[in-house]
N, C-alpha and C positions, 0 to 999 in steps of 0.2 A: 182509860184509867189504869187497867191492869198492866198495860205495856209500860206505863210510867212507873209503876211499882217495881217491875222487873228491871228497868233501867236504873232506878234509884238504888236498888239493892246491889246491882252489878257495880255501879260507881262507888258505893260504900265499900264493897269488897276490894276494888282496885285501890281505893284510898288506904285501906288497911295494909295492902301489900306495899304501897309506897311508904307508909309510916314505918313498916318493918325495915324497909331498905334504908330509910333515913336514920333509924336507930342502929343500923349496921348489925342486925340480927341475921344469922344464917338461915337460908331456906333449906330445911332438911326434908327427908322423904315423907315423914308424917305430916309436915306442914303442906307439902305439895298435895298429898291425899286429902287433907282437910280442905284445901282450896278447891279441889275437884268436887268434893261433896257439897261445899257451899254453892258453887256454880250450878250444880245439878239441882240442888234444893230450890234455888231462886227460880229457875225455869220450871221446875215441877209445881211449885206454888202457883206461878202465873198460869200454867196449863190447867190445873185443877180449878182455879177460880173462874176460868172462862167456860167451864162445863155447865150444862143446864141441869143441875141437881140442887137439892135443898142445901141450905147453908150448913146445917149440922153434918150432913154427909161429907161435905167438902172439908170441914174441920177434922172429922174423924179420919178421913183418907190422908190428909196431910200429916196427922199425928202418927198414923201407922207407917207411912212411908218414912218419916223421920226416924222412927224406932228401928225400922229395917236398915236404913242407911248407917245408923250408929252401930248396930250390931255387926254389920258387914265390915265396917272400918275397924272396929275393935278386934274382930277375928283376923283380919289381914295384919294388923299391927302385932297381935299375939304370935302369929305364925312367923312374922319377920324376926321377932326377938328370939324365938326358940330355934329357928332354922338357920 
């Protein structure tokens, strides 16, 4: 079941990239970083959902990891603009 979720989310992301290409929107550096974060989050969610811990702990862990990933991406983008 969890592998199916990871595959579906990966296919949705690939579909989003194809949709962007069909609209002829450029792939910039921050879009590439966004894509890497999306891919990492898909497999992080699948990994955490396979662990044998309570459901609430899984949800909290996913939220915390998401916050950390957003913070790191924002810092990288801020440094790229100022540097």
